[in-house]
LOGU-46940 format. One record per residue: x, y, z of N, C-alpha, C in turn; residue in one letter; residue number from 1. Coordinates in Angstrom, 3 decimals. Layout:
        nxx        nyy        nzz       caxx       cayy       cazz        cxx        cyy        czz   r     k
          X          Y          Z          X          Y          Z          X          Y          Z   A   NUM
...
***
This chain:
        nxx        nyy        nzz       caxx       cayy       cazz        cxx        cyy        czz   r     k
    -31.424     15.978     27.106    -30.198     16.541     27.117    -29.339     15.908     27.548   M     1
    -29.438     14.418     27.900    -28.122     13.397     27.829    -28.028     13.056     26.538   I     2
    -28.958     12.795     25.698    -28.601     11.948     24.463    -27.929     12.654     23.369   E     3
    -27.838     13.897     23.835    -27.760     14.987     22.568    -25.931     14.980     21.914   R     4
    -24.800     14.438     23.589    -23.768     14.735     23.209    -24.018     12.993     23.069   P     5
    -24.305     12.584     23.397    -24.082     10.926     23.264    -23.532     10.932     21.678   V     6
    -24.700     10.979     21.070    -25.119     10.534     19.818    -24.037     11.703     18.688   S     7
    -23.534     12.327     19.187    -22.657     13.530     18.690    -21.187     13.049     18.642   Q     8
    -21.267     12.626     20.279    -19.518     12.063     20.349    -19.888     10.343     19.015   S     9
    -21.011      9.745     19.357    -21.149      8.274     18.272    -20.805      8.936     17.051   A    10
    -21.495     10.104     16.528    -21.288     10.485     15.479    -19.840     10.835     14.638   G    11
    -18.788     11.533     16.072    -17.681     11.627     15.309    -16.914     10.337     15.236   L    12
    -17.073      9.815     16.399    -17.073      8.016     16.308    -17.039      7.871     14.619   Q    13
    -17.771      7.705     14.085    -18.014      6.896     12.954    -17.088      8.044     11.891   V    14
    -17.107      8.813     11.781    -16.540      9.849     11.102    -14.603      9.898     11.123   F    15
    -14.394      9.041     12.028    -13.094      8.959     11.952    -12.700      7.995     11.413   F    16
    -13.533      6.429     12.397    -13.905      5.250     11.781    -13.416      5.304      9.949   L    17
    -14.536      6.146      9.460    -14.334      6.212      7.867    -13.598      6.788      7.456   L    18
    -13.317      7.966      8.345    -11.417      8.838      7.845    -10.333      7.790      7.806   L    19
    -10.433      7.091      8.880     -9.395      5.969      9.165     -9.222      4.777      7.720   F    20
    -10.429      4.156      7.351    -10.873      3.767      6.781     -9.887      4.253      4.999   L    21
    -10.357      5.025      4.576    -10.530      6.146      3.960     -8.753      6.040      3.483   E    22
     -8.104      6.549      4.450     -6.847      6.559      4.498     -6.128      5.152      4.499   Q    23
     -6.765      4.403      5.083     -5.938      2.778      4.986     -6.297      2.683      3.796   G    24
     -7.284      2.162      2.961     -7.491      1.703      1.722     -6.619      2.941      0.579   Y    25
     -6.699      4.240      1.205     -5.713      4.897     -0.026     -3.945      4.034      0.246   S    26
     -3.808      3.811      1.400     -2.388      3.783      1.298     -2.445      2.219      0.919   L    27
     -2.996      1.282      0.963     -2.439     -0.196      0.092     -3.371     -0.155     -0.893   L    28
     -3.690      1.133     -1.624     -3.909      1.193     -2.967     -2.262      1.599     -3.777   F    29
     -2.036      2.559     -2.905     -0.837      2.892     -2.885      0.601      1.933     -2.909   S    30
      0.439      1.254     -1.686      1.335     -0.097     -2.257      1.329     -0.727     -3.065   L    31
     -0.247     -1.483     -3.881     -0.204     -1.923     -4.118      0.396     -1.780     -6.061   K    32
     -0.243     -0.686     -6.074      0.549     -0.341     -7.657      1.802     -0.170     -7.478   L    33
      2.599      0.587     -6.397      4.310      0.497     -6.422      4.518     -0.759     -5.888   F    34
      3.914     -2.164     -5.562      4.646     -3.597     -6.001      4.530     -4.048     -7.060   W    35
      3.197     -3.610     -7.923      3.105     -3.663     -9.210      4.127     -3.398    -10.124   L    36
      4.281     -1.938     -9.846      5.388     -1.122    -10.930      7.098     -1.813    -10.457   K    37
      7.171     -1.918     -9.239      8.131     -3.039     -8.724      8.580     -3.963     -9.779   D    38
      7.510     -5.234     -9.458      8.245     -6.450    -10.132      8.018     -6.699    -11.533   S    39
***
C-alpha cells in the first residue's frame, strides 16, 4: 500500500524530468539555428 504512491510519484518525477529535458533541447536547438542564421 505504501509502495504504490511512492512509485507513482517517482514516475511523475521522471516524466517531468524528461519533459524538462525535451523543452531544454528544443530551446537550445532553436537558439543554435538562430545563432547560425544571424552570423
